[in-house]
C-alpha positions in Angstrom: 86.5 128.0 67.0 87.9 126.8 70.5 91.4 127.6 71.3 93.0 123.7 72.6 93.5 125.5 76.0 89.9 126.2 76.3 88.7 123.5 78.9 85.0 121.5 78.4 84.0 123.6 82.0 85.0 126.9 81.1 83.5 126.2 76.9 79.9 124.8 78.6 79.9 128.3 81.0 80.3 130.6 78.3 77.7 128.7 75.9 75.3 128.4 79.0 75.7 132.2 79.3 75.5 132.7 75.6 71.9 130.9 75.5 70.2 131.6 78.6 71.6 135.6 77.8 71.5 138.3 80.3 69.0 138.1 83.7 67.9 134.5 83.2 64.6 135.0 85.2 63.7 132.6 88.0 60.2 133.8 87.8 57.6 134.7 85.6 54.0 136.4 85.7 51.2 134.0 85.5 49.2 136.9 83.3 50.4 139.9 81.1 49.6 142.3 83.5 50.6 140.6 86.8 51.7 143.4 89.5 55.8 142.9 90.3 54.9 143.2 94.5 52.7 140.1 94.2 56.1 137.8 94.1 53.7 135.2 95.6 51.3 135.0 92.6 54.9 134.6 90.5 54.8 131.7 88.7 59.2 129.8 89.5 61.0 128.7 86.1 62.1 125.4 86.7 65.5 125.0 85.3 66.3 121.0 84.2 69.5 119.9 84.1 70.6 116.3 82.4 73.9 115.1 83.6 75.1 112.1 81.1 78.5 111.5 80.7 80.2 110.2 77.9 84.2 109.2 78.4 86.9 111.7 76.6 83.5 113.9 76.0 82.6 117.1 76.2 79.0 117.6 76.6 78.2 121.3 75.4 75.2 122.7 75.5 73.5 123.8 71.7 70.3 125.0 72.2 68.2 126.3 75.9 64.3 124.8 75.5 61.3 126.5 77.0 58.3 124.9 77.8 55.5 127.4 79.0 52.3 125.8 80.1 49.2 127.8 80.5 45.6 127.5 81.1 42.2 129.8 80.6 41.2 131.5 83.5 38.2 133.2 84.6 34.6 133.3 83.2 33.6 131.7 80.5 32.8 134.6 78.3 35.8 136.4 78.4 38.9 134.2 79.9 42.2 135.3 80.7 45.7 133.0 79.2 47.2 132.3 82.5 51.2 130.8 82.8 50.7 128.0 85.3 54.7 126.3 85.0 57.4 127.1 83.0 60.3 124.6 82.5 64.0 125.2 80.8 67.1 122.5 80.0 69.5 122.8 77.8 70.2 120.9 75.3 73.6 119.3 74.9 75.7 117.0 71.7 78.3 115.4 72.5 82.1 116.5 71.0 85.6 114.8 71.6 88.1 116.1 74.2 91.1 115.1 72.0 92.1 117.6 68.9 95.1 116.7 66.6 95.2 120.4 65.8 95.5 123.4 68.1 91.9 124.7 67.3 88.0 123.2 67.7 85.6 124.1 65.1 82.0 123.8 66.9 
């Protein structure tokens, strides 16, 4: 339940924080055994934000979608999976900001 005093921006920040968890990464390793010191080899996580504004509504995140693209790398006899691209995006749903009661269940 969201208290009436909670603004849309605060609700969006809290839900986004819950969906992403603590320490959402900026980079991921291309291989399972990649070394942390090889930073130039790591793959950046592209965070895609979609801004759509509907009058008198709050665009509240409801899901975090993470898309990982990979390829086979190395010899044909023993190829390894290599991460080549990572994209993360939040899916939002529109909720009216006007409430008739003191609480709003989301």
